[in-house]
DRENKOL-615393 format. One record per residue (C-alpha): y, x negated, z; residue in one letter. Coordinates in steps of 0.05 Angstrom, whole numbers, plus 5000, padded with zeros to 4 digits. Layout:
% residues N
@yy: Y	xx: X	zz: Z	resn: a
...
This chain:
% residues 454
@yy: 5000	xx: 5000	zz: 5000	resn: x
@yy: 5052	xx: 4944	zz: 5013	resn: x
@yy: 5044	xx: 4922	zz: 4940	resn: x
@yy: 5053	xx: 4994	zz: 4916	resn: x
@yy: 5116	xx: 5002	zz: 4957	resn: x
@yy: 5145	xx: 4938	zz: 4929	resn: x
@yy: 5131	xx: 4960	zz: 4858	resn: x
@yy: 5159	xx: 5029	zz: 4870	resn: x
@yy: 5222	xx: 5001	zz: 4901	resn: x
@yy: 5234	xx: 4955	zz: 4842	resn: x
@yy: 5221	xx: 5009	zz: 4790	resn: x
@yy: 5264	xx: 5061	zz: 4825	resn: x
@yy: 5323	xx: 5013	zz: 4830	resn: x
@yy: 5315	xx: 4995	zz: 4756	resn: x
@yy: 5311	xx: 5069	zz: 4737	resn: x
@yy: 5374	xx: 5088	zz: 4775	resn: x
@yy: 5412	xx: 5030	zz: 4743	resn: x
@yy: 5386	xx: 5050	zz: 4674	resn: x
@yy: 5410	xx: 5121	zz: 4684	resn: x
@yy: 5481	xx: 5095	zz: 4692	resn: x
@yy: 5480	xx: 5049	zz: 4632	resn: x
@yy: 5438	xx: 5094	zz: 4587	resn: x
@yy: 5453	xx: 5165	zz: 4611	resn: x
@yy: 5426	xx: 5201	zz: 4549	resn: x
@yy: 5363	xx: 5181	zz: 4513	resn: x
@yy: 5345	xx: 5212	zz: 4447	resn: x
@yy: 5275	xx: 5242	zz: 4450	resn: x
@yy: 5228	xx: 5198	zz: 4409	resn: x
@yy: 5175	xx: 5229	zz: 4365	resn: x
@yy: 5103	xx: 5227	zz: 4391	resn: x
@yy: 5087	xx: 5178	zz: 4334	resn: x
@yy: 5143	xx: 5131	zz: 4355	resn: x
@yy: 5121	xx: 5131	zz: 4428	resn: x
@yy: 5048	xx: 5117	zz: 4410	resn: x
@yy: 5071	xx: 5059	zz: 4366	resn: x
@yy: 5112	xx: 5032	zz: 4423	resn: x
@yy: 5065	xx: 5042	zz: 4482	resn: x
@yy: 4990	xx: 5033	zz: 4493	resn: x
@yy: 4969	xx: 5098	zz: 4526	resn: x
@yy: 4894	xx: 5094	zz: 4514	resn: x
@yy: 4844	xx: 5092	zz: 4571	resn: x
@yy: 4787	xx: 5042	zz: 4571	resn: x
@yy: 4724	xx: 5023	zz: 4609	resn: x
@yy: 4756	xx: 4963	zz: 4642	resn: x
@yy: 4819	xx: 4969	zz: 4683	resn: x
@yy: 4881	xx: 4926	zz: 4688	resn: x
@yy: 4908	xx: 4886	zz: 4747	resn: x
@yy: 4950	xx: 4930	zz: 4793	resn: x
@yy: 5010	xx: 4884	zz: 4784	resn: x
@yy: 5009	xx: 4896	zz: 4708	resn: x
@yy: 5019	xx: 4970	zz: 4721	resn: x
@yy: 5091	xx: 4955	zz: 4737	resn: x
@yy: 5106	xx: 4933	zz: 4666	resn: x
@yy: 5068	xx: 4993	zz: 4637	resn: x
@yy: 5107	xx: 5041	zz: 4680	resn: x
@yy: 5172	xx: 5006	zz: 4661	resn: x
@yy: 5156	xx: 5020	zz: 4588	resn: x
@yy: 5141	xx: 5094	zz: 4603	resn: x
@yy: 5206	xx: 5101	zz: 4642	resn: x
@yy: 5246	xx: 5072	zz: 4584	resn: x
@yy: 5225	xx: 5129	zz: 4537	resn: x
@yy: 5228	xx: 5186	zz: 4587	resn: x
@yy: 5286	xx: 5235	zz: 4578	resn: x
@yy: 5339	xx: 5229	zz: 4632	resn: x
@yy: 5345	xx: 5295	zz: 4670	resn: x
@yy: 5380	xx: 5278	zz: 4736	resn: x
@yy: 5448	xx: 5252	zz: 4716	resn: x
@yy: 5513	xx: 5285	zz: 4695	resn: x
@yy: 5497	xx: 5286	zz: 4621	resn: x
@yy: 5438	xx: 5333	zz: 4627	resn: x
@yy: 5454	xx: 5407	zz: 4614	resn: x
@yy: 5390	xx: 5428	zz: 4579	resn: x
@yy: 5347	xx: 5465	zz: 4629	resn: x
@yy: 5351	xx: 5506	zz: 4693	resn: x
@yy: 5348	xx: 5446	zz: 4738	resn: x
@yy: 5388	xx: 5382	zz: 4745	resn: x
@yy: 5414	xx: 5329	zz: 4792	resn: x
@yy: 5377	xx: 5292	zz: 4847	resn: x
@yy: 5382	xx: 5311	zz: 4921	resn: x
@yy: 5368	xx: 5251	zz: 4967	resn: x
@yy: 5343	xx: 5293	zz: 5025	resn: x
@yy: 5296	xx: 5334	zz: 4982	resn: x
@yy: 5273	xx: 5271	zz: 4946	resn: x
@yy: 5256	xx: 5240	zz: 5014	resn: x
@yy: 5215	xx: 5301	zz: 5032	resn: x
@yy: 5179	xx: 5297	zz: 4965	resn: x
@yy: 5159	xx: 5225	zz: 4976	resn: x
@yy: 5137	xx: 5238	zz: 5047	resn: x
@yy: 5093	xx: 5297	zz: 5026	resn: x
@yy: 5058	xx: 5252	zz: 4976	resn: x
@yy: 5048	xx: 5198	zz: 5029	resn: x
@yy: 5021	xx: 5248	zz: 5080	resn: x
@yy: 4977	xx: 5281	zz: 5026	resn: x
@yy: 4962	xx: 5346	zz: 5063	resn: x
@yy: 4932	xx: 5406	zz: 5028	resn: x
@yy: 4960	xx: 5473	zz: 5046	resn: x
@yy: 4902	xx: 5520	zz: 5056	resn: x
@yy: 4885	xx: 5515	zz: 5130	resn: x
@yy: 4921	xx: 5498	zz: 5194	resn: x
@yy: 4867	xx: 5448	zz: 5210	resn: x
@yy: 4888	xx: 5404	zz: 5151	resn: x
@yy: 4960	xx: 5426	zz: 5142	resn: x
@yy: 4982	xx: 5426	zz: 5215	resn: x
@yy: 5057	xx: 5425	zz: 5226	resn: x
@yy: 5069	xx: 5435	zz: 5151	resn: x
@yy: 5040	xx: 5505	zz: 5156	resn: x
@yy: 5093	xx: 5520	zz: 5209	resn: x
@yy: 5147	xx: 5491	zz: 5164	resn: x
@yy: 5124	xx: 5535	zz: 5107	resn: x
@yy: 5124	xx: 5596	zz: 5153	resn: x
@yy: 5194	xx: 5579	zz: 5177	resn: x
@yy: 5220	xx: 5575	zz: 5106	resn: x
@yy: 5187	xx: 5641	zz: 5085	resn: x
@yy: 5217	xx: 5675	zz: 5146	resn: x
@yy: 5287	xx: 5648	zz: 5132	resn: x
@yy: 5286	xx: 5662	zz: 5058	resn: x
@yy: 5259	xx: 5732	zz: 5070	resn: x
@yy: 5314	xx: 5747	zz: 5121	resn: x
@yy: 5368	xx: 5724	zz: 5073	resn: x
@yy: 5341	xx: 5771	zz: 5020	resn: x
@yy: 5337	xx: 5830	zz: 5068	resn: x
@yy: 5262	xx: 5826	zz: 5084	resn: x
@yy: 5258	xx: 5833	zz: 5160	resn: x
@yy: 5189	xx: 5802	zz: 5167	resn: x
@yy: 5167	xx: 5774	zz: 5100	resn: x
@yy: 5100	xx: 5749	zz: 5080	resn: x
@yy: 5101	xx: 5693	zz: 5029	resn: x
@yy: 5074	xx: 5630	zz: 5001	resn: x
@yy: 5095	xx: 5570	zz: 4958	resn: x
@yy: 5071	xx: 5566	zz: 4886	resn: x
@yy: 5081	xx: 5516	zz: 4829	resn: x
@yy: 5137	xx: 5550	zz: 4793	resn: x
@yy: 5169	xx: 5618	zz: 4782	resn: x
@yy: 5118	xx: 5637	zz: 4729	resn: x
@yy: 5063	xx: 5633	zz: 4781	resn: x
@yy: 5104	xx: 5669	zz: 4833	resn: x
@yy: 5118	xx: 5726	zz: 4783	resn: x
@yy: 5043	xx: 5728	zz: 4768	resn: x
@yy: 5029	xx: 5733	zz: 4843	resn: x
@yy: 5079	xx: 5790	zz: 4849	resn: x
@yy: 5043	xx: 5827	zz: 4793	resn: x
@yy: 4975	xx: 5817	zz: 4827	resn: x
@yy: 5002	xx: 5851	zz: 4890	resn: x
@yy: 5034	xx: 5906	zz: 4849	resn: x
@yy: 4970	xx: 5921	zz: 4812	resn: x
@yy: 4931	xx: 5926	zz: 4877	resn: x
@yy: 4985	xx: 5972	zz: 4904	resn: x
@yy: 4985	xx: 6017	zz: 4842	resn: x
@yy: 4909	xx: 6022	zz: 4834	resn: x
@yy: 4871	xx: 6020	zz: 4901	resn: x
@yy: 4809	xx: 5977	zz: 4894	resn: x
@yy: 4838	xx: 5939	zz: 4834	resn: x
@yy: 4818	xx: 5872	zz: 4864	resn: x
@yy: 4745	xx: 5893	zz: 4871	resn: x
@yy: 4734	xx: 5943	zz: 4816	resn: x
@yy: 4788	xx: 5929	zz: 4764	resn: x
@yy: 4831	xx: 5983	zz: 4733	resn: x
@yy: 4777	xx: 6037	zz: 4738	resn: x
@yy: 4796	xx: 6069	zz: 4673	resn: x
@yy: 4871	xx: 6069	zz: 4687	resn: x
@yy: 4921	xx: 6034	zz: 4642	resn: x
@yy: 4974	xx: 5999	zz: 4684	resn: x
@yy: 5044	xx: 5990	zz: 4655	resn: x
@yy: 5095	xx: 5936	zz: 4673	resn: x
@yy: 5169	xx: 5942	zz: 4658	resn: x
@yy: 5219	xx: 5886	zz: 4648	resn: x
@yy: 5283	xx: 5878	zz: 4609	resn: x
@yy: 5287	xx: 5846	zz: 4540	resn: x
@yy: 5325	xx: 5790	zz: 4575	resn: x
@yy: 5271	xx: 5780	zz: 4628	resn: x
@yy: 5232	xx: 5716	zz: 4633	resn: x
@yy: 5173	xx: 5705	zz: 4586	resn: x
@yy: 5127	xx: 5694	zz: 4646	resn: x
@yy: 5124	xx: 5770	zz: 4658	resn: x
@yy: 5089	xx: 5790	zz: 4593	resn: x
@yy: 5049	xx: 5725	zz: 4599	resn: x
@yy: 5024	xx: 5747	zz: 4668	resn: x
@yy: 5007	xx: 5816	zz: 4640	resn: x
@yy: 4964	xx: 5782	zz: 4588	resn: x
@yy: 4930	xx: 5736	zz: 4638	resn: x
@yy: 4915	xx: 5791	zz: 4687	resn: x
@yy: 4883	xx: 5838	zz: 4637	resn: x
@yy: 4941	xx: 5887	zz: 4637	resn: x
@yy: 4954	xx: 5868	zz: 4565	resn: x
@yy: 5020	xx: 5845	zz: 4536	resn: x
@yy: 5024	xx: 5911	zz: 4497	resn: x
@yy: 5029	xx: 5945	zz: 4565	resn: x
@yy: 5089	xx: 5903	zz: 4586	resn: x
@yy: 5147	xx: 5949	zz: 4565	resn: x
@yy: 5212	xx: 5914	zz: 4546	resn: x
@yy: 5273	xx: 5955	zz: 4570	resn: x
@yy: 5340	xx: 5952	zz: 4534	resn: x
@yy: 5401	xx: 5918	zz: 4565	resn: x
@yy: 5476	xx: 5929	zz: 4564	resn: x
@yy: 5528	xx: 5882	zz: 4535	resn: x
@yy: 5525	xx: 5839	zz: 4598	resn: x
@yy: 5450	xx: 5831	zz: 4593	resn: x
@yy: 5433	xx: 5878	zz: 4651	resn: x
@yy: 5373	xx: 5925	zz: 4647	resn: x
@yy: 5394	xx: 5997	zz: 4631	resn: x
@yy: 5368	xx: 6041	zz: 4688	resn: x
@yy: 5367	xx: 6104	zz: 4644	resn: x
@yy: 5324	xx: 6069	zz: 4592	resn: x
@yy: 5277	xx: 6046	zz: 4647	resn: x
@yy: 5268	xx: 6116	zz: 4675	resn: x
@yy: 5257	xx: 6145	zz: 4606	resn: x
@yy: 5201	xx: 6095	zz: 4594	resn: x
@yy: 5168	xx: 6111	zz: 4660	resn: x
@yy: 5173	xx: 6186	zz: 4650	resn: x
@yy: 5142	xx: 6181	zz: 4581	resn: x
@yy: 5085	xx: 6137	zz: 4607	resn: x
@yy: 5070	xx: 6187	zz: 4662	resn: x
@yy: 5067	xx: 6243	zz: 4610	resn: x
@yy: 5019	xx: 6200	zz: 4569	resn: x
@yy: 4973	xx: 6191	zz: 4629	resn: x
@yy: 4989	xx: 6117	zz: 4640	resn: x
@yy: 4999	xx: 6084	zz: 4708	resn: x
@yy: 5068	xx: 6052	zz: 4721	resn: x
@yy: 5050	xx: 5992	zz: 4764	resn: x
@yy: 5110	xx: 5945	zz: 4768	resn: x
@yy: 5183	xx: 5941	zz: 4752	resn: x
@yy: 5209	xx: 5870	zz: 4743	resn: x
@yy: 5284	xx: 5865	zz: 4755	resn: x
@yy: 5317	xx: 5799	zz: 4740	resn: x
@yy: 5374	xx: 5768	zz: 4780	resn: x
@yy: 5397	xx: 5710	zz: 4738	resn: x
@yy: 5369	xx: 5717	zz: 4667	resn: x
@yy: 5350	xx: 5654	zz: 4631	resn: x
@yy: 5400	xx: 5657	zz: 4575	resn: x
@yy: 5461	xx: 5696	zz: 4598	resn: x
@yy: 5451	xx: 5687	zz: 4674	resn: x
@yy: 5458	xx: 5763	zz: 4683	resn: x
@yy: 5440	xx: 5803	zz: 4744	resn: x
@yy: 5403	xx: 5870	zz: 4739	resn: x
@yy: 5430	xx: 5925	zz: 4783	resn: x
@yy: 5381	xx: 5931	zz: 4841	resn: x
@yy: 5404	xx: 5996	zz: 4873	resn: x
@yy: 5394	xx: 6044	zz: 4814	resn: x
@yy: 5330	xx: 6008	zz: 4793	resn: x
@yy: 5304	xx: 6014	zz: 4864	resn: x
@yy: 5320	xx: 6089	zz: 4865	resn: x
@yy: 5277	xx: 6097	zz: 4802	resn: x
@yy: 5221	xx: 6056	zz: 4833	resn: x
@yy: 5220	xx: 6098	zz: 4896	resn: x
@yy: 5224	xx: 6163	zz: 4856	resn: x
@yy: 5162	xx: 6146	zz: 4816	resn: x
@yy: 5127	xx: 6104	zz: 4869	resn: x
@yy: 5128	xx: 6040	zz: 4828	resn: x
@yy: 5128	xx: 5970	zz: 4857	resn: x
@yy: 5195	xx: 5935	zz: 4849	resn: x
@yy: 5193	xx: 5860	zz: 4840	resn: x
@yy: 5255	xx: 5818	zz: 4833	resn: x
@yy: 5251	xx: 5755	zz: 4791	resn: x
@yy: 5304	xx: 5714	zz: 4827	resn: x
@yy: 5272	xx: 5648	zz: 4807	resn: x
@yy: 5337	xx: 5624	zz: 4777	resn: x
@yy: 5391	xx: 5667	zz: 4809	resn: x
@yy: 5364	xx: 5675	zz: 4879	resn: x
@yy: 5402	xx: 5616	zz: 4907	resn: x
@yy: 5468	xx: 5649	zz: 4888	resn: x
@yy: 5457	xx: 5690	zz: 4950	resn: x
@yy: 5496	xx: 5633	zz: 4983	resn: x
@yy: 5557	xx: 5642	zz: 4938	resn: x
@yy: 5614	xx: 5681	zz: 4969	resn: x
@yy: 5623	xx: 5727	zz: 4908	resn: x
@yy: 5557	xx: 5724	zz: 4871	resn: x
@yy: 5518	xx: 5743	zz: 4934	resn: x
@yy: 5541	xx: 5815	zz: 4923	resn: x
@yy: 5486	xx: 5819	zz: 4870	resn: x
@yy: 5435	xx: 5812	zz: 4927	resn: x
@yy: 5462	xx: 5864	zz: 4976	resn: x
@yy: 5407	xx: 5912	zz: 4956	resn: x
@yy: 5351	xx: 5860	zz: 4948	resn: x
@yy: 5319	xx: 5886	zz: 5011	resn: x
@yy: 5301	xx: 5949	zz: 4973	resn: x
@yy: 5251	xx: 5910	zz: 4931	resn: x
@yy: 5177	xx: 5901	zz: 4948	resn: x
@yy: 5173	xx: 5828	zz: 4927	resn: x
@yy: 5218	xx: 5771	zz: 4904	resn: x
@yy: 5208	xx: 5705	zz: 4868	resn: x
@yy: 5256	xx: 5650	zz: 4888	resn: x
@yy: 5255	xx: 5578	zz: 4860	resn: x
@yy: 5285	xx: 5522	zz: 4901	resn: x
@yy: 5277	xx: 5471	zz: 4845	resn: x
@yy: 5332	xx: 5504	zz: 4805	resn: x
@yy: 5400	xx: 5517	zz: 4838	resn: x
@yy: 5380	xx: 5487	zz: 4905	resn: x
@yy: 5364	xx: 5420	zz: 4871	resn: x
@yy: 5295	xx: 5408	zz: 4901	resn: x
@yy: 5249	xx: 5365	zz: 4858	resn: x
@yy: 5203	xx: 5402	zz: 4811	resn: x
@yy: 5168	xx: 5446	zz: 4829	resn: x
@yy: 5183	xx: 5490	zz: 4889	resn: x
@yy: 5176	xx: 5565	zz: 4883	resn: x
@yy: 5165	xx: 5620	zz: 4934	resn: x
@yy: 5138	xx: 5691	zz: 4928	resn: x
@yy: 5164	xx: 5737	zz: 4983	resn: x
@yy: 5131	xx: 5804	zz: 4999	resn: x
@yy: 5167	xx: 5853	zz: 5043	resn: x
@yy: 5107	xx: 5887	zz: 5075	resn: x
@yy: 5066	xx: 5836	zz: 5113	resn: x
@yy: 4992	xx: 5836	zz: 5097	resn: x
@yy: 4996	xx: 5859	zz: 5025	resn: x
@yy: 4998	xx: 5789	zz: 4997	resn: x
@yy: 4938	xx: 5768	zz: 5038	resn: x
@yy: 4901	xx: 5831	zz: 5020	resn: x
@yy: 4911	xx: 5818	zz: 4946	resn: x
@yy: 4896	xx: 5743	zz: 4948	resn: x
@yy: 4845	xx: 5731	zz: 5003	resn: x
@yy: 4774	xx: 5712	zz: 4988	resn: x
@yy: 4719	xx: 5696	zz: 5038	resn: x
@yy: 4700	xx: 5622	zz: 5042	resn: x
@yy: 4662	xx: 5604	zz: 5105	resn: x
@yy: 4664	xx: 5530	zz: 5088	resn: x
@yy: 4740	xx: 5532	zz: 5089	resn: x
@yy: 4769	xx: 5588	zz: 5132	resn: x
@yy: 4730	xx: 5577	zz: 5196	resn: x
@yy: 4780	xx: 5586	zz: 5252	resn: x
@yy: 4848	xx: 5617	zz: 5266	resn: x
@yy: 4884	xx: 5676	zz: 5238	resn: x
@yy: 4906	xx: 5689	zz: 5166	resn: x
@yy: 4978	xx: 5674	zz: 5186	resn: x
@yy: 4962	xx: 5601	zz: 5199	resn: x
@yy: 4913	xx: 5594	zz: 5141	resn: x
@yy: 4961	xx: 5598	zz: 5081	resn: x
@yy: 4903	xx: 5592	zz: 5032	resn: x
@yy: 4886	xx: 5665	zz: 5046	resn: x
@yy: 4950	xx: 5688	zz: 5012	resn: x
@yy: 4955	xx: 5639	zz: 4954	resn: x
@yy: 4928	xx: 5636	zz: 4883	resn: x
@yy: 4904	xx: 5565	zz: 4896	resn: x
@yy: 4855	xx: 5531	zz: 4942	resn: x
@yy: 4876	xx: 5458	zz: 4942	resn: x
@yy: 4952	xx: 5459	zz: 4941	resn: x
@yy: 5005	xx: 5405	zz: 4948	resn: x
@yy: 5057	xx: 5411	zz: 5003	resn: x
@yy: 5119	xx: 5438	zz: 4969	resn: x
@yy: 5151	xx: 5462	zz: 5033	resn: x
@yy: 5170	xx: 5396	zz: 5065	resn: x
@yy: 5221	xx: 5375	zz: 5011	resn: x
@yy: 5257	xx: 5442	zz: 5015	resn: x
@yy: 5256	xx: 5439	zz: 5091	resn: x
@yy: 5286	xx: 5369	zz: 5090	resn: x
@yy: 5342	xx: 5391	zz: 5043	resn: x
@yy: 5357	xx: 5454	zz: 5082	resn: x
@yy: 5360	xx: 5417	zz: 5148	resn: x
@yy: 5410	xx: 5368	zz: 5118	resn: x
@yy: 5453	xx: 5418	zz: 5079	resn: x
@yy: 5447	xx: 5482	zz: 5119	resn: x
@yy: 5470	xx: 5548	zz: 5090	resn: x
@yy: 5541	xx: 5521	zz: 5086	resn: x
@yy: 5519	xx: 5463	zz: 5043	resn: x
@yy: 5487	xx: 5510	zz: 4993	resn: x
@yy: 5550	xx: 5553	zz: 4993	resn: x
@yy: 5590	xx: 5491	zz: 4973	resn: x
@yy: 5538	xx: 5473	zz: 4921	resn: x
@yy: 5539	xx: 5541	zz: 4887	resn: x
@yy: 5615	xx: 5543	zz: 4890	resn: x
@yy: 5619	xx: 5476	zz: 4854	resn: x
@yy: 5572	xx: 5502	zz: 4800	resn: x
@yy: 5611	xx: 5567	zz: 4790	resn: x
@yy: 5677	xx: 5529	zz: 4788	resn: x
@yy: 5649	xx: 5485	zz: 4733	resn: x
@yy: 5628	xx: 5547	zz: 4694	resn: x
@yy: 5698	xx: 5576	zz: 4698	resn: x
@yy: 5727	xx: 5509	zz: 4676	resn: x
@yy: 5679	xx: 5509	zz: 4617	resn: x
@yy: 5701	xx: 5580	zz: 4599	resn: x
@yy: 5774	xx: 5557	zz: 4598	resn: x
@yy: 5757	xx: 5497	zz: 4555	resn: x
@yy: 5722	xx: 5541	zz: 4503	resn: x
@yy: 5779	xx: 5591	zz: 4502	resn: x
@yy: 5829	xx: 5535	zz: 4493	resn: x
@yy: 5789	xx: 5503	zz: 4436	resn: x
@yy: 5803	xx: 5519	zz: 4363	resn: x
@yy: 5732	xx: 5497	zz: 4344	resn: x
@yy: 5692	xx: 5535	zz: 4395	resn: x
@yy: 5680	xx: 5609	zz: 4409	resn: x
@yy: 5655	xx: 5640	zz: 4475	resn: x
@yy: 5597	xx: 5688	zz: 4465	resn: x
@yy: 5599	xx: 5721	zz: 4534	resn: x
@yy: 5642	xx: 5714	zz: 4596	resn: x
@yy: 5595	xx: 5676	zz: 4643	resn: x
@yy: 5559	xx: 5720	zz: 4694	resn: x
@yy: 5540	xx: 5659	zz: 4736	resn: x
@yy: 5536	xx: 5587	zz: 4710	resn: x
@yy: 5506	xx: 5597	zz: 4641	resn: x
@yy: 5557	xx: 5585	zz: 4585	resn: x
@yy: 5538	xx: 5612	zz: 4517	resn: x
@yy: 5583	xx: 5592	zz: 4459	resn: x
@yy: 5583	xx: 5570	zz: 4387	resn: x
@yy: 5624	xx: 5531	zz: 4337	resn: x
@yy: 5636	xx: 5580	zz: 4280	resn: x
@yy: 5617	xx: 5550	zz: 4213	resn: x
@yy: 5575	xx: 5495	zz: 4246	resn: x
@yy: 5500	xx: 5497	zz: 4255	resn: x
@yy: 5485	xx: 5497	zz: 4329	resn: x
@yy: 5425	xx: 5451	zz: 4323	resn: x
@yy: 5467	xx: 5401	zz: 4284	resn: x
@yy: 5520	xx: 5401	zz: 4338	resn: x
@yy: 5470	xx: 5390	zz: 4394	resn: x
@yy: 5433	xx: 5337	zz: 4355	resn: x
@yy: 5498	xx: 5299	zz: 4345	resn: x
@yy: 5513	xx: 5303	zz: 4419	resn: x
@yy: 5444	xx: 5276	zz: 4436	resn: x
@yy: 5439	xx: 5222	zz: 4383	resn: x
@yy: 5508	xx: 5195	zz: 4400	resn: x
@yy: 5490	xx: 5191	zz: 4474	resn: x
@yy: 5540	xx: 5243	zz: 4497	resn: x
@yy: 5497	xx: 5297	zz: 4529	resn: x
@yy: 5431	xx: 5334	zz: 4525	resn: x
@yy: 5447	xx: 5409	zz: 4518	resn: x
@yy: 5402	xx: 5468	zz: 4502	resn: x
@yy: 5406	xx: 5527	zz: 4455	resn: x
@yy: 5386	xx: 5600	zz: 4457	resn: x
@yy: 5385	xx: 5664	zz: 4416	resn: x
@yy: 5442	xx: 5713	zz: 4430	resn: x
@yy: 5459	xx: 5771	zz: 4384	resn: x
@yy: 5407	xx: 5747	zz: 4335	resn: x
@yy: 5436	xx: 5677	zz: 4324	resn: x
@yy: 5426	xx: 5609	zz: 4354	resn: x
@yy: 5482	xx: 5589	zz: 4402	resn: x
@yy: 5495	xx: 5534	zz: 4452	resn: x
@yy: 5469	xx: 5550	zz: 4522	resn: x
@yy: 5501	xx: 5502	zz: 4571	resn: x
@yy: 5473	xx: 5505	zz: 4642	resn: x
@yy: 5517	xx: 5475	zz: 4697	resn: x
@yy: 5466	xx: 5462	zz: 4752	resn: x
@yy: 5486	xx: 5392	zz: 4774	resn: x
@yy: 5538	xx: 5396	zz: 4831	resn: x
@yy: 5556	xx: 5323	zz: 4819	resn: x
@yy: 5589	xx: 5344	zz: 4754	resn: x
@yy: 5664	xx: 5353	zz: 4764	resn: x
@yy: 5715	xx: 5396	zz: 4727	resn: x
@yy: 5742	xx: 5332	zz: 4695	resn: x
@yy: 5672	xx: 5316	zz: 4670	resn: x
@yy: 5670	xx: 5386	zz: 4639	resn: x
@yy: 5736	xx: 5375	zz: 4604	resn: x
@yy: 5713	xx: 5309	zz: 4575	resn: x
@yy: 5648	xx: 5342	zz: 4552	resn: x
@yy: 5684	xx: 5398	zz: 4516	resn: x
@yy: 5734	xx: 5351	zz: 4484	resn: x
@yy: 5674	xx: 5314	zz: 4455	resn: x
@yy: 5641	xx: 5380	zz: 4433	resn: x
@yy: 5704	xx: 5403	zz: 4399	resn: x
@yy: 5714	xx: 5337	zz: 4363	resn: x
@yy: 5642	xx: 5336	zz: 4338	resn: x
@yy: 5646	xx: 5409	zz: 4316	resn: x
@yy: 5709	xx: 5393	zz: 4277	resn: x
@yy: 5677	xx: 5333	zz: 4243	resn: x
@yy: 5614	xx: 5373	zz: 4225	resn: x
@yy: 5656	xx: 5430	zz: 4197	resn: x
@yy: 5691	xx: 5381	zz: 4151	resn: x
@yy: 5625	xx: 5354	zz: 4128	resn: x
């Protein structure tokens, strides 16, 4: 281990220095990487010390995602406290299925579930950590199906056809989960949205009423708080009223937007979150915890365990289900994702996350001003949160983003809005300042102008 620590220390120092001197790396083709690096595995190994050079080569061609030039995905930056927790969880190497092997980390996970549930309006939540929002949404659907069709876990749908409802702006993981769980993607109903990207409650109810007339079984409504492209928030109160009226499970996909519950203004979108039955919340997005760290919260304690538990005498031998988190999780062996979030929350506190989300929102408003002041750029929507969607009229969006990447200016993503490809800039790194934003948009405007002139 001493040798490993020395190698890691050297490589990490080199990587942090390289991020400053080479903040944006153009993504190489698979063919170029294979020509540059020997990635094949062989019967004979190499000396451990040689691994340092091989890792150095891998690091040199890995996209940079933690500095101020990365705006491509729904994560960014690097939190020292969360990073420390991540490294410690790897060193300790506990698996989170029983208290016997997880020990104090089970208590840490329970403390986080309790706190996150309380913030969302769940008085005594049941919950567990999963590897990403897609898995948490799948877990929410599992519980919803068991609620809608008693005995689903044991006997399947028993001739019933369950239906799941989500907006056309909802995350792709919802129809994916429907396909994986045997509901069928054709039974995942896409509900229309308004101009802001919010699900239309009247369209939702119409779909449910029609399905009931057709003898189908409405099983779950997926409301989204923080859509992937526009960052929009579905209206929870009217959707909840429909869910209660027709006795349908209400799940909130707050994987992305959940952390805006800390923002002084944006938290208003969560005032009715306690009306839901389950919530997905990712800490590896807005909260800046290293990938991945997602939580599924269920309001009524016992339902998650009921849906997930499976007898295993060789594993669950002592204690109650509360202290054996494997009884309420999709996995058996599971890495400890709770410690890194706990470390970060202990250091920052709620107030730290308030400052973090305020910085992100201020950057979004600065970006909006820059676009509105630019002659080359056009704002597609007023930002609902921290997603900025815009275009350069007369300029191909992919060409603009490729120019930014190849010239080492920034890595920025794109999306489809109103049937065309536009720039989707996500401002998730709180280290980015308003002055950084102004420099970024000055560069974007200049490149857009150059491309327009050909």
